[in-house]
C-alpha positions in Angstrom: -24.6 45.1 29.7 -22.2 45.7 26.8 -19.2 45.2 29.1 -20.6 41.8 30.3 -21.2 40.7 26.7 -17.7 41.6 25.6 -16.3 39.5 28.4 -18.4 36.5 27.5 -17.1 36.5 23.9 -13.6 35.1 24.7 -15.2 32.5 27.0 -17.6 31.2 24.3 -14.7 31.1 21.8 -12.6 29.1 24.2 -15.4 26.7 25.0 -15.9 26.0 21.3 -12.2 25.4 20.8 -12.2 23.0 23.8 -15.1 21.0 22.4 -13.5 20.7 19.0 -10.1 19.7 20.4 -11.6 17.1 22.7 -13.6 15.6 19.8 -10.4 15.4 17.7 -8.3 13.8 20.5 -11.0 11.2 21.5 -12.0 10.3 18.0 -11.2 6.8 16.9 -7.9 6.4 15.2 -9.4 4.8 12.2 -11.4 7.9 11.3 -8.1 9.8 10.6 -7.0 7.0 8.4 -9.9 6.7 6.1 -9.4 4.3 3.2 -8.3 6.0 0.0 -9.0 4.8 -3.5 -5.9 3.1 -5.0 -3.9 5.0 -7.6 -4.8 4.4 -11.2 -2.0 3.7 -13.6 -1.3 6.6 -15.9 1.1 7.0 -18.8 4.3 8.7 -17.6 5.7 11.7 -19.3 8.9 9.9 -20.3 9.9 9.7 -23.9 11.6 6.6 -25.3 13.6 6.3 -28.6 15.4 3.0 -28.0 18.6 4.8 -26.9 21.0 3.3 -24.4 22.6 0.0 -23.8 20.6 -3.0 -22.6 22.0 -4.9 -19.7 21.3 -8.4 -18.7 19.2 -7.1 -15.8 17.1 -5.1 -18.2 16.4 -8.2 -20.3 15.5 -10.1 -17.2 13.1 -7.4 -16.1 11.3 -7.3 -19.4 10.9 -11.1 -19.2 9.6 -10.9 -15.6 7.0 -8.4 -16.6 5.7 -10.8 -19.2 5.7 -13.7 -16.8 3.7 -11.7 -14.3 0.9 -11.2 -16.8 1.0 -14.9 -17.9 -0.2 -16.0 -14.5 -2.0 -13.0 -13.0 -4.3 -12.6 -15.9 -5.7 -16.2 -15.6 -5.6 -15.8 -11.8 -7.8 -12.7 -12.0 -10.2 -14.4 -14.4 -10.4 -17.3 -11.9 -11.2 -14.9 -9.1 -14.2 -13.6 -11.0 -15.5 -17.1 -11.5 -14.6 -18.9 -8.2 -15.0 -16.2 -5.6 -18.3 -15.5 -4.0 -17.1 -12.2 -2.6 -18.0 -9.2 -4.9 -14.9 -7.3 -3.7 -12.5 -10.2 -4.6 -14.3 -10.5 -7.9 -13.7 -6.8 -8.6 -10.1 -7.0 -7.6 -9.5 -9.9 -9.9 -11.3 -8.2 -12.8 -9.3 -5.0 -12.3 -5.9 -6.7 -11.9 -6.5 -9.0 -14.9 -7.5 -6.1 -17.2 -4.6 -4.0 -16.1 -2.1 -6.8 -16.7 -3.5 -7.1 -20.3 -2.6 -3.4 -20.8 0.9 -3.8 -19.1 1.5 -7.0 -21.2 1.0 -5.0 -24.4 3.5 -2.4 -23.3 6.0 -5.1 -22.4 5.6 -6.9 -25.7 6.2 -3.6 -27.6 9.4 -2.9 -25.7 10.7 -6.5 -26.1 10.1 -6.3 -29.9 12.1 -3.0 -30.1 15.0 -4.4 -28.1 15.0 -7.9 -29.6 14.1 -9.7 -26.4 12.5 -13.1 -26.7 9.5 -13.5 -24.3 8.0 -16.7 -22.8 4.4 -17.7 -23.6 3.8 -19.9 -20.5 4.1 -19.1 -16.8 7.1 -20.6 -15.0 6.9 -23.6 -12.6 6.2 -21.6 -9.5 3.5 -19.5 -11.1 1.8 -22.6 -12.6 1.9 -24.1 -9.1 0.1 -21.1 -7.7 -2.6 -21.3 -10.4 -3.1 -25.0 -9.6 -3.4 -24.2 -5.9 -6.1 -21.7 -6.6 -7.9 -23.9 -9.0 -7.9 -26.7 -6.4 -9.1 -24.6 -3.5 -12.0 -26.6 -1.9 -14.1 -23.5 -0.9 -14.6 -20.0 -2.3 -13.2 -18.6 1.0 -10.0 -20.6 0.7 -9.6 -19.5 -2.9 -9.9 -15.9 -1.8 -7.2 -16.3 0.8 -4.8 -18.1 -1.6 -5.5 -15.6 -4.4 -4.9 -12.5 -2.3 -1.8 -13.9 -0.5 -0.1 -15.3 -3.6 -0.5 -12.1 -5.6 0.4 -9.8 -2.7 3.6 -11.7 -2.0 4.5 -11.7 -5.7 4.0 -8.0 -6.1 6.0 -7.4 -2.9 9.0 -9.2 -4.5 8.9 -7.4 -7.9 8.4 -4.0 -6.3 12.0 -3.4 -5.2 13.3 -5.0 -8.5 11.4 -2.4 -10.5 12.9 0.4 -8.4 16.4 -1.0 -9.1 15.8 -1.1 -12.9 14.1 2.3 -12.9 17.1 3.9 -11.1 20.0 2.1 -12.9 19.0 1.2 -16.5 20.8 3.0 -19.4 18.0 2.3 -21.9 15.2 4.7 -22.2 12.7 2.1 -23.3 13.3 0.0 -20.3 13.3 3.1 -18.0 9.8 4.0 -19.3 8.5 0.4 -18.9 9.9 0.3 -15.4 8.0 3.6 -14.5 4.8 2.2 -16.0 5.2 -1.1 -14.2 5.9 0.6 -10.9 2.5 2.4 -11.1 0.7 -0.8 -12.0 2.3 -2.7 -9.1 1.5 0.0 -6.6 -2.1 -0.1 -7.7 -2.3 -3.9 -7.5 -0.9 -4.0 -4.0 -3.5 -1.4 -2.9 -6.3 -3.4 -4.5 -5.2 -6.6 -2.9 -4.8 -4.9 0.5 -8.3 -3.4 0.2 -9.7 -7.0 0.5 -8.9 -6.9 4.2 -7.6 -10.5 4.2 -3.9 -10.1 3.4 -1.8 -12.3 5.8 1.0 -9.8 6.4 2.6 -12.2 8.9 3.5 -14.5 6.1 5.2 -11.9 4.0 9.0 -12.0 4.0 10.7 -9.5 6.3 13.0 -6.8 5.0 16.8 -7.6 5.3 18.6 -5.8 8.1 20.6 -2.8 7.0 24.2 -3.6 6.3 26.7 -1.8 8.6 24.1 0.4 10.2 26.4 1.0 13.2 23.5 2.1 15.4 22.2 0.3 18.5 20.4 -3.0 18.0 16.7 -2.8 17.6 14.4 -5.1 19.6 12.5 -6.7 16.8 10.0 -8.3 19.2 9.2 -4.9 20.6 8.8 -3.4 17.1 6.5 -6.2 16.1 4.4 -5.9 19.2 4.2 -2.1 18.7 3.1 -2.4 15.1 0.5 -5.1 15.8 -1.0 -3.3 18.8 -0.9 0.2 17.4 1.6 1.4 20.0 4.4 0.5 22.4 3.9 -2.6 24.5 2.8 -1.8 28.1 1.5 1.6 27.1 -2.3 2.1 27.2 -3.3 4.5 24.4 -6.6 5.3 26.1 -4.8 6.5 29.2 -2.6 8.8 27.2 -5.6 10.3 25.4 -7.4 10.9 28.7 -4.3 12.6 30.2 -4.0 14.8 27.2 -7.6 15.8 27.4 -7.4 16.6 31.1 -4.3 18.8 30.5 -6.2 20.6 27.7 -9.2 21.2 30.0 -7.0 22.5 32.7 -5.3 24.9 30.3 -8.5 26.3 29.0 -10.0 26.7 32.4 -7.0 28.7 33.5 -7.3 30.9 30.4 -11.0 31.5 31.0 -10.2 32.7 34.6 -7.8 35.2 33.1 -10.5 36.6 30.8 -13.2 36.5 33.5 -14.3 40.1 34.5 -13.1 41.2 37.8 
């Protein structure tokens, strides 16, 4: 009796492992990619004393941070009023409030460095605000609001990285680090709406002088949109993997079976 029980223990353990493995393999892909809360902007640990030269690119960056607030604050306030979707309203409220905080940081840096800031959005930004204000339905407003802001944040994101990596001025460096965290947060918030039209976003430029084989962009686009390579059935792959796992466990159980 004791010998029989001792032989059953490995079998029970293997069966439990098999069940857990199969559940993991066959679980929906979305479960493994549960939505995470967007990062919250936090003050960086950088210190700034106004040291270092200020390049023309630095001045342009400080001005662009100000311009971003001049249209995204009223756009967020408009989202609270015009949208009927509670999620869009919350996104607008959060982005507007965070741009108020970022605008204060930007104004302080501009004052220290003697940079004159605009008080009105530029022509493109005013056009986006007019487009939102004239949206005929709340649903159309939501789409315009999310797409315009997501596209704008995508454009400023690499510009911030360039300034953060290259500026000689510690005030600008600190502002770039702060702005980077805000922009990442805003992109995550906008994407959480579930209605971003990624197909309308500009594509990244091809690497210069890569020297490698040409990439079939159509295949890459099809793979990213379908969640895998074109012509390959993901379900079939999972079934084959599960069958192979079952066969391996059965073989191992036969080895442990008492003779």
